[in-house]
LUMDO-544156 format. One record per residue: x, y, z of N, C-alpha, C in turn; residue number from 0; residue in one letter. Coordinates in Angstrom, 3 decimals, padded with zeros to 6 digits, always signed. Each point is the difference from the previous one (the first is absolute). Example, Ala and Ser with C-alpha at 12.3 -4.5 7.8 and 13.67 -1.06 7.14 Angstrom:
LUMDO-544156
<<+013.190 -005.690 +007.800> <-000.890 +001.190 +000.000> <+000.900 +001.200 +000.000> 0 a> <<-000.350 +001.050 -000.720> <+000.820 +001.190 +000.060> <-000.770 +001.090 +000.730> 1 s> 
This chain:
LUMDO-544156
<<+013.238 +004.183 +005.687> <-000.631 -000.968 +000.895> <-000.668 -001.091 -000.814> 0 m> <<+000.170 -001.254 +000.406> <-000.504 -001.112 -000.774> <-001.413 -000.363 +000.536> 1 v> <<-000.921 -000.150 -000.944> <-001.383 -000.401 +000.346> <-000.234 -001.389 -000.537> 2 y> <<-000.674 -000.797 +000.801> <-000.344 -001.364 -000.412> <-001.543 +000.019 -000.247> 3 f> <<-000.347 -000.748 -001.019> <-001.433 -000.086 -000.351> <-000.507 -001.229 +000.775> 4 i> <<-001.133 +000.167 +000.736> <-000.604 -001.049 +000.721> <-001.522 +000.113 -000.013> 5 r> <<-000.697 -001.049 +000.360> <-001.419 +000.051 +000.096> <-000.431 +000.829 +001.213> 6 t> <<-000.949 +000.860 -000.176> <-000.464 +000.823 +001.123> <-000.788 -000.815 +001.002> 7 a> <<+000.049 +000.305 +001.238> <-000.768 -000.613 +001.055> <-000.987 +000.992 +000.594> 8 g> <<-000.984 -000.461 +000.612> <-001.002 +000.891 +000.621> <+000.648 +001.036 +000.955> 9 e> <<+001.094 -000.422 +000.655> <+000.716 +000.945 +000.906> <+000.602 +001.152 -000.721> 10 e> <<+000.109 -000.046 -001.348> <+000.562 +001.096 -000.787> <-001.013 +001.054 -000.364> 11 d> <<-001.297 -000.227 +000.276> <-001.077 +000.850 -000.502> <+000.228 +001.482 +000.353> 12 a> <<+000.364 +000.304 +001.215> <+000.113 +001.393 +000.373> <+001.181 +000.684 -000.720> 13 e> <<+001.111 -000.675 -000.128> <+001.144 +000.553 -000.719> <-000.361 +000.188 -001.491> 14 k> <<-000.706 -000.959 -000.557> <-000.456 +000.128 -001.374> <-000.925 +001.206 -000.159> 15 i> <<-000.918 +000.127 +000.940> <-000.967 +001.138 -000.021> <+000.767 +001.330 +000.004> 16 r> <<+000.996 +000.116 +000.828> <+000.779 +001.225 +000.078> <+000.777 +000.249 -001.296> 17 a> <<+000.575 -001.049 -000.581> <+000.702 +000.162 -001.234> <-000.919 +000.446 -001.116> 18 l> <<-001.173 -000.633 -000.073> <-000.962 +000.392 -001.020> <-000.494 +001.410 +000.155> 19 l> <<-000.213 +000.444 +001.211> <-000.463 +001.380 +000.269> <+001.070 +000.965 -000.486> 20 a> <<+001.231 -000.231 +000.323> <+001.128 +000.869 -000.403> <+000.145 +000.019 -001.517> 21 e> <<-000.054 -001.194 -000.566> <+000.211 -000.157 -001.439> <-001.156 +000.541 -000.810> 22 t> <<-001.246 -000.205 +000.456> <-001.143 +000.545 -000.719> <+000.046 +001.531 -000.047> 23 f> <<+000.291 +000.611 +001.158> <+000.078 +001.444 +000.050> <+001.099 +000.542 -000.975> 24 h> <<+001.168 -000.661 +000.035> <+001.096 +000.426 -000.880> <-000.357 -000.141 -001.467> 25 a> <<-000.691 -001.141 -000.345> <-000.294 -000.246 -001.396> <-001.220 +000.773 -000.520> 26 a> <<-001.046 +000.115 +000.838> <-001.263 +000.483 -000.546> <-000.444 +001.368 +000.426> 27 y> <<+000.585 +000.528 +001.038> <-000.404 +001.384 +000.460> <+000.088 +000.997 -001.179> 28 d> <<+001.081 -000.021 -000.829> <+000.092 +000.931 -001.084> <-001.162 -000.066 -001.004> 29 p> <<-000.618 -001.153 -000.158> <-001.059 -000.144 -000.944> <-001.412 +000.189 +000.589> 30 f> <<-000.183 -000.507 +001.200> <-001.349 -000.031 +000.608> <-000.192 +000.866 +001.200> 31 y> <<+001.105 +000.452 +000.603> <-000.107 +000.800 +001.203> <+000.008 -000.900 +001.255> 32 g> <<+000.570 +000.506 +001.102> <+000.124 -000.768 +001.206> <-001.315 -000.562 +000.594> 33 a> <<-001.119 +000.814 -000.024> <-001.250 -000.496 +000.551> <-000.522 -001.249 -000.782> 34 p> <<-000.003 +000.057 -001.319> <-000.429 -001.157 -000.791> <+000.898 -001.213 +000.239> 35 q> <<+001.339 +000.232 +000.045> <+000.917 -001.076 +000.232> <-000.246 -000.633 +001.380> 36 v> <<-000.266 +000.833 +001.025> <-000.277 -000.525 +001.340> <-001.250 -000.899 -000.021> 37 q> <<-000.996 +000.397 -000.764> <-001.241 -000.826 -000.123> <+000.363 -001.329 -000.635> 38 r> <<+000.862 +000.047 -001.037> <+000.427 -001.257 -000.627> <+000.706 -000.913 +001.008> 39 m> <<+000.885 +000.578 +000.776> <+000.823 -000.751 +000.975> <-000.982 -000.573 +001.046> 40 i> <<-000.878 +000.774 +000.540> <-000.980 -000.447 +001.013> <-000.844 -001.130 -000.522> 41 d> <<-000.482 +000.095 -001.271> <-000.835 -000.986 -000.565> <+000.678 -001.304 -000.407> 42 g> <<+001.182 +000.132 -000.543> <+000.680 -001.147 -000.586> <+001.048 -000.672 +000.854> 43 w> <<+000.595 +000.814 +000.925> <+001.207 -000.433 +000.678> <-000.117 -000.017 +001.509> 44 n> <<-001.155 -000.348 +000.525> <-000.118 -000.160 +001.449> <+000.797 -001.291 +000.406> 45 s> <<+000.323 -000.091 +001.243> <+000.719 -001.215 +000.453> <-000.787 -001.257 -000.247> 46 a> <<-001.324 +000.084 +000.192> <-000.860 -001.161 -000.221> <-000.084 -000.348 -001.477> 47 s> <<+000.000 +000.974 -000.927> <-000.031 -000.314 -001.436> <+001.343 -000.625 -000.413> 48 a> <<+001.059 +000.498 +000.560> <+001.344 -000.582 -000.291> <+000.045 -001.438 +000.500> 49 i> <<-000.437 -000.253 +001.184> <-000.027 -001.410 +000.555> <-000.799 -000.874 -000.888> 50 r> <<-001.129 +000.482 -000.502> <-000.815 -000.839 -000.881> <+000.702 -000.375 -001.286> 51 a> <<+000.768 +000.948 -000.540> <+000.750 -000.308 -001.214> <+001.164 -000.973 +000.344> 52 r> <<+000.617 +000.143 +001.131> <+001.142 -000.865 +000.338> <-000.454 -001.486 +000.113> 53 i> <<-001.243 -000.236 +000.477> <-000.485 -001.396 +000.195> <-000.839 -000.498 -001.189> 54 i> <<-000.188 +000.829 -001.016> <-000.877 -000.335 -001.052> <+000.482 -001.248 -000.798> 55 k> <<-000.897 -000.895 -000.239> <+000.289 -001.202 -000.851> <+000.263 +000.502 -001.400> 56 k> <<+000.888 -000.627 -000.746> <+000.391 +000.374 -001.360> <+000.602 +001.377 -000.102> 57 d> <<+000.565 +000.444 +001.109> <+000.713 +001.271 +000.005> <+001.384 -000.141 +000.563> 58 g> <<+000.831 +000.949 -000.249> <+001.380 +000.016 +000.517> <+000.288 +001.416 +000.432> 59 e> <<+000.373 +000.226 +001.262> <+000.357 +001.318 +000.521> <+001.462 -000.101 +000.478> 60 f> <<+000.851 +000.770 -000.663> <+001.439 +000.001 +000.300> <+000.416 +001.331 +000.565> 61 l> <<+001.073 -000.052 +000.841> <+000.648 +001.187 +000.491> <+001.502 -000.092 -000.249> 62 v> <<+000.609 +001.164 -000.131> <+001.456 +000.158 -000.060> <+000.417 +000.448 +001.378> 63 a> <<+000.764 -000.868 +000.705> <+000.297 +000.202 +001.420> <+001.522 -000.045 +000.138> 64 d> <<+000.551 +001.004 +000.766> <+001.445 -000.031 +000.261> <+000.302 -000.345 +001.442> 65 n> <<-001.013 -000.463 +000.719> <+000.197 -000.349 +001.434> <-000.377 +001.158 +000.934> 66 g> <<-000.018 +001.217 -000.551> <-000.360 +001.145 +000.802> <-001.236 +000.711 -000.496> 67 k> <<-000.205 -000.046 -001.335> <-001.196 +000.666 -000.563> <-000.434 -000.730 -001.242> 68 e> <<-001.236 +000.292 -000.407> <-000.517 -000.492 -001.226> <+000.169 +001.106 -001.038> 69 i> <<+000.683 -000.280 -001.105> <+000.306 +000.999 -000.983> <-000.973 +000.000 -001.181> 70 g> <<-000.787 -001.079 -000.103> <-000.919 -000.098 -001.128> <-000.923 -001.167 +000.191> 71 g> <<-001.149 +000.006 -000.767> <-000.960 -001.078 +000.067> <-000.532 -000.274 -001.339> 72 i> <<-000.475 -001.222 -000.191> <-000.652 -000.387 -001.243> <-001.080 -000.985 +000.314> 73 g> <<-001.156 +000.185 -000.661> <-001.153 -000.884 +000.219> <-000.627 -000.328 -001.361> 74 y> <<-000.136 -001.263 -000.274> <-000.677 -000.450 -001.227> <-000.831 -001.176 +000.319> 75 a> <<-001.065 -000.246 -000.824> <-000.889 -001.131 +000.217> <-000.544 -000.428 -001.340> 76 a> <<-000.441 -001.204 -000.094> <-000.681 -000.455 -001.218> <-001.218 +000.878 -000.214> 77 m> <<-000.261 +000.332 -001.278> <-001.072 +000.925 -000.311> <-001.208 -000.804 -000.481> 78 y> <<-001.111 -000.035 +000.827> <-001.091 -000.872 -000.326> <-000.767 +000.412 -001.284> 79 p> <<+000.172 +001.238 -000.432> <-000.732 +000.435 -001.191> <+000.612 -000.456 -001.293> 80 k> <<+001.267 -000.455 +000.060> <+000.721 -000.406 -001.240> <+000.834 -001.282 +000.290> 81 m> <<-000.286 -000.994 -000.822> <+000.790 -001.272 +000.195> <+001.463 +000.188 -000.213> 82 a> <<+000.774 -000.750 +000.799> <+001.484 -000.021 -000.125> <+000.630 +001.425 +000.138> 83 k> <<-000.637 +000.842 +000.810> <+000.493 +001.351 +000.192> <+000.242 +000.289 +001.495> 84 t> <<+001.144 +000.482 +000.293> <+000.284 +000.483 +001.381> <-000.065 +001.501 -000.049> 85 a> <<-000.590 +000.574 +001.052> <-000.151 +001.471 +000.056> <+001.006 +000.523 +001.058> 86 m> <<+000.875 +000.890 -000.421> <+000.917 +000.682 +000.909> <-000.736 +001.149 +000.614> 87 l> <<-000.443 -000.155 +001.230> <-000.825 +001.030 +000.645> <+000.833 +001.112 +000.615> 88 h> <<+001.146 -000.332 +000.551> <+000.829 +000.974 +000.650> <+001.441 -000.301 -000.156> 89 q> <<+000.809 +000.994 -000.362> <+001.430 -000.079 +000.008> <+000.483 +001.375 +000.352> 90 l> <<+000.445 +000.144 +001.242> <+000.419 +001.328 +000.453> <+001.304 -000.119 +000.783> 91 y> <<+000.842 +000.974 -000.249> <+001.322 +000.111 +000.679> <+000.031 +001.275 +000.740> 92 v> <<+000.404 -000.034 +001.239> <+000.154 +001.145 +000.894> <+000.829 +001.055 -000.780> 93 k> <<-000.411 +001.264 -000.016> <+000.724 +001.012 -000.754> <+001.503 +000.052 +000.279> 94 p> <<+000.454 -000.187 +001.243> <+001.383 +000.048 +000.298> <+000.776 -001.221 -000.530> 95 s> <<-000.714 -001.040 -000.457> <+000.628 -001.247 -000.510> <-000.142 -000.146 -001.473> 96 c> <<-000.571 +000.982 -000.672> <-000.251 -000.171 -001.449> <+001.315 +000.117 -000.790> 97 q> <<-000.002 -000.592 -001.143> <+001.135 -000.016 -000.932> <+001.161 -000.849 +000.560> 98 n> <<-000.311 -000.992 +000.830> <+000.962 -000.892 +000.519> <-000.231 -001.441 -000.520> 99 e> <<-001.009 -000.195 -000.841> <-000.324 -001.306 -000.541> <-000.976 -000.827 +000.808> 100 g> <<-000.557 +000.639 +001.074> <-000.908 -000.769 +000.861> <-001.306 -000.339 -000.744> 101 i> <<-000.557 +000.922 -000.735> <-001.205 -000.281 -000.782> <+000.230 -001.054 -000.987> 102 g> <<+001.101 +000.063 -000.701> <+000.365 -001.020 -001.003> <+000.128 -001.383 +000.649> 103 r> <<+000.632 -000.074 +001.133> <+000.219 -001.251 +000.724> <-001.317 -000.575 +000.500> 104 d> <<-000.873 +000.837 +000.523> <-001.319 -000.468 +000.456> <-000.780 -000.524 -001.192> 105 i> <<-000.005 +000.705 -001.133> <-000.725 -000.462 -001.129> <+000.608 -001.348 -000.524> 106 f> <<+001.322 -000.094 -000.054> <+000.581 -001.217 -000.513> <-000.456 -001.245 +000.821> 107 a> <<-000.166 +000.221 +001.307> <-000.502 -001.131 +000.817> <-001.508 -000.247 -000.255> 108 e> <<-000.760 +001.084 -000.057> <-001.451 -000.069 -000.196> <-000.351 -000.729 -001.317> 109 l> <<+000.747 +000.279 -001.051> <-000.386 -000.608 -001.313> <+000.269 -001.506 -000.036> 110 e> <<+000.696 -000.545 +001.003> <+000.219 -001.452 +000.047> <-001.050 -000.705 +000.912> 111 t> <<-000.838 +000.750 +000.653> <-000.932 -000.506 +001.027> <-001.250 -000.549 -000.544> 112 c> <<-000.246 +000.131 -001.280> <-001.282 -000.390 -000.609> <+000.239 -000.894 -001.210> 113 f> <<+000.300 -001.298 +000.259> <+000.408 -000.879 -001.109> <-001.167 -000.233 -001.022> 114 p> <<-001.242 +000.261 +000.413> <-001.118 -000.203 -000.900> <-000.313 +001.222 -000.836> 115 g> <<+000.722 +001.102 +000.276> <-000.287 +001.252 -000.731> <+000.872 +000.137 -001.232> 116 a> <<-000.607 +000.560 -001.026> <+000.707 +000.297 -001.221> <+000.272 +001.474 -000.159> 117 e> <<-000.780 +000.838 +000.727> <+000.052 +001.432 -000.092> <-000.004 +000.578 +001.445> 118 i> <<+000.781 +001.068 +000.150> <-000.080 +000.818 +001.215> <-000.548 +001.337 -000.447> 119 m> <<-000.995 +000.550 +000.691> <-000.732 +001.211 -000.347> <+000.183 +000.959 +001.177> 120 r> <<+000.061 +001.277 -000.365> <+000.070 +001.065 +001.006> <-000.720 +001.211 -000.508> 121 v> <<-000.687 +000.720 +000.936> <-000.666 +001.262 -000.300> <+000.840 +001.098 +000.557> 122 e> <<+000.323 +001.015 -000.795> <+000.883 +001.111 +000.408> <-000.754 +001.305 -000.210> 123 v> <<+000.021 +000.817 +001.038> <-000.587 +001.341 -000.088> <+000.530 +000.716 -001.283> 124 a> <<-000.898 +000.556 -000.777> <+000.334 +000.664 -001.241> <+001.109 +001.029 +000.122> 125 l> <<-000.039 +000.786 +001.043> <+000.989 +001.065 +000.199> <+001.330 -000.507 +000.543> 126 q> <<+000.042 -001.264 +000.462> <+001.219 -000.502 +000.595> <+000.956 -000.585 -001.075> 127 n> <<+000.587 +000.904 -000.743> <+000.853 -000.361 -001.123> <+001.310 -000.686 +000.513> 128 t> <<+000.395 +000.301 +001.216> <+001.203 -000.613 +000.564> <-000.282 -001.527 +000.210> 129 r> <<-001.181 -000.331 +000.499> <-000.355 -001.425 +000.213> <-000.154 -000.687 -001.365> 130 a> <<-000.641 +000.677 -000.951> <-000.115 -000.604 -001.349> <+001.331 -000.308 -000.615> 131 q> <<+000.947 +000.891 +000.147> <+001.361 -000.212 -000.562> <+000.656 -001.186 +000.761> 132 s> <<-000.181 -000.133 +001.294> <+000.524 -001.105 +000.786> <-000.540 -001.309 -000.543> 133 f> <<-001.312 -000.086 -000.185> <-000.628 -001.211 -000.548> <+000.430 -000.314 -001.402> 134 y> <<+000.214 +001.003 -000.801> <+000.490 -000.280 -001.354> <+001.406 -000.577 +000.060> 135 e> <<+000.843 +000.448 +000.893> <+001.303 -000.584 +000.164> <-000.041 -001.481 +000.452> 136 r> <<-001.053 -000.371 +000.648> <-000.246 -001.382 +000.431> <-000.596 -000.861 -001.083> 137 l> <<-000.351 +000.633 -001.140> <-000.569 -000.780 -001.086> <-001.471 +000.131 -000.228> 138 g> <<-000.700 +000.879 +000.763> <-001.439 +000.230 -000.165> <-000.248 +000.929 -001.173> 139 f> <<-001.151 -000.201 -000.609> <-000.450 +000.910 -001.063> <-001.415 +000.386 +000.250> 140 t> <<-000.383 +001.224 -000.400> <-001.354 +000.480 +000.183> <-000.933 -000.831 -000.953> 141 e> <<-001.141 -000.465 +000.621> <-000.990 -000.723 -000.772> <-001.351 +000.636 +000.008> 142 v> <<-000.259 +000.946 +000.923> <-001.314 +000.567 +000.073> <+000.062 +001.222 +000.942> 143 d> <<-001.118 +000.707 +000.100> <-000.119 +001.154 +000.916> <-001.312 -000.160 +000.747> 144 r> <<-000.131 +000.583 +001.166> <-001.243 -000.025 +000.748> <-000.189 +001.358 +000.639> 145 m> <<-001.308 +000.344 +000.166> <-000.352 +001.321 +000.590> <+000.058 -000.046 +001.518> 146 e> <<-000.155 -001.154 +000.598> <-000.006 -000.018 +001.477> <+001.016 -001.026 +000.490> 147 e> <<+000.991 +000.497 +000.717> <+001.005 -000.850 +000.608> <-000.188 -000.114 +001.485> 148 w> <<+000.158 -001.223 +000.483> <-000.023 -000.205 +001.451> <-001.408 -000.306 +000.565> 149 g> <<-000.964 +000.886 -000.228> <-001.304 -000.180 +000.559> <-001.021 +000.701 -000.933> 150 a> <<-001.228 -000.508 -000.005> <-001.063 +000.651 -000.803> <-000.148 +001.479 +000.428> 151 p> <<-000.257 +000.853 -000.960> <-000.225 +001.438 +000.228> <+001.242 +000.693 +000.588> 152 n> <<+001.231 -000.589 -000.195> <+001.162 +000.624 +000.468> <+000.385 +001.220 -000.806> 153 s> <<-000.362 -000.041 -001.273> <+000.373 +001.147 -000.895> <+001.480 -000.062 -000.332> 154 g> <<+000.667 -001.145 +000.251> <+001.384 -000.144 -000.264> <+000.256 -000.881 -001.243> 155 l> <<+000.347 +000.595 -001.153> <+000.202 -000.791 -001.168> <+001.364 -000.780 +000.101> 156 p> <<+000.046 -001.102 -000.746> <+001.166 -000.872 +000.043> <+000.279 -000.661 -001.317> 157 a> <<+001.177 -000.474 -000.171> <+000.312 -000.877 -001.137> <+000.135 -001.410 +000.567> 158 i> <<-000.303 -000.956 -000.861> <+000.171 -001.414 +000.310> <+001.226 -000.480 -000.766> 159 i> <<+000.936 -000.652 +000.674> <+001.227 -000.492 -000.630> <+000.011 -001.494 +000.332> 160 m> <<+000.617 -000.717 -000.947> <+000.165 -001.467 +000.119> <+001.428 -000.422 -000.370> 161 e> <<+000.404 -001.155 +000.579> <+001.201 -000.641 -000.372> <-000.274 -001.479 -000.159> 162 k> <<+000.485 -000.605 -001.051> <-000.166 -001.423 -000.192> <+000.991 -000.714 +000.903> 163 r> <<-000.474 -001.083 +000.644> <+000.816 -000.742 +000.942> <+000.402 -001.391 -000.534> 164 l> <<-000.452 -000.312 -001.172> <+000.265 -001.310 -000.571> <+001.487 -000.182 -000.137> 165 v> <<+000.460 -001.182 +000.351> <+001.442 -000.353 -000.123> <+000.824 +000.228 +001.182> 166 g> <<-000.619 +000.475 +001.140> <+000.741 +000.246 +001.176> <+000.349 -001.317 +000.698> 167 l> 
């Protein structure tokens, strides 16, 4: 099935929320357990939180859409803590759609959305070696580690990866 990458609209929020819930459980339940993952979903991925990201200035929220379903999402925004840096906040592909190039295609579009950025940065859960490998294939390298990923007092360690965007 062919997926087209497009900008998300507020009307996509519920489909995005459902995709994120399914994908978060598939990706993170083995590391953190279903109750902790559900708390992450409830806190980070409510329909209102998704709508706020979709309309955020200096951000870009993309979906992979085949006309019947959304197979993946990506969200990045300029990072106010670091000059000329875009932060990749979310890049998730529905489990049944993984390994079809959807994540790669979403990222290829996202990295062109920030002409003022020289670096794209992402935080990846330390235990999520599959995601780390995916980002390495896209050209990211580990630059740092952090003890708290996602939210203060989360207890979720992560690595920080970056990719230089100069020359795009």
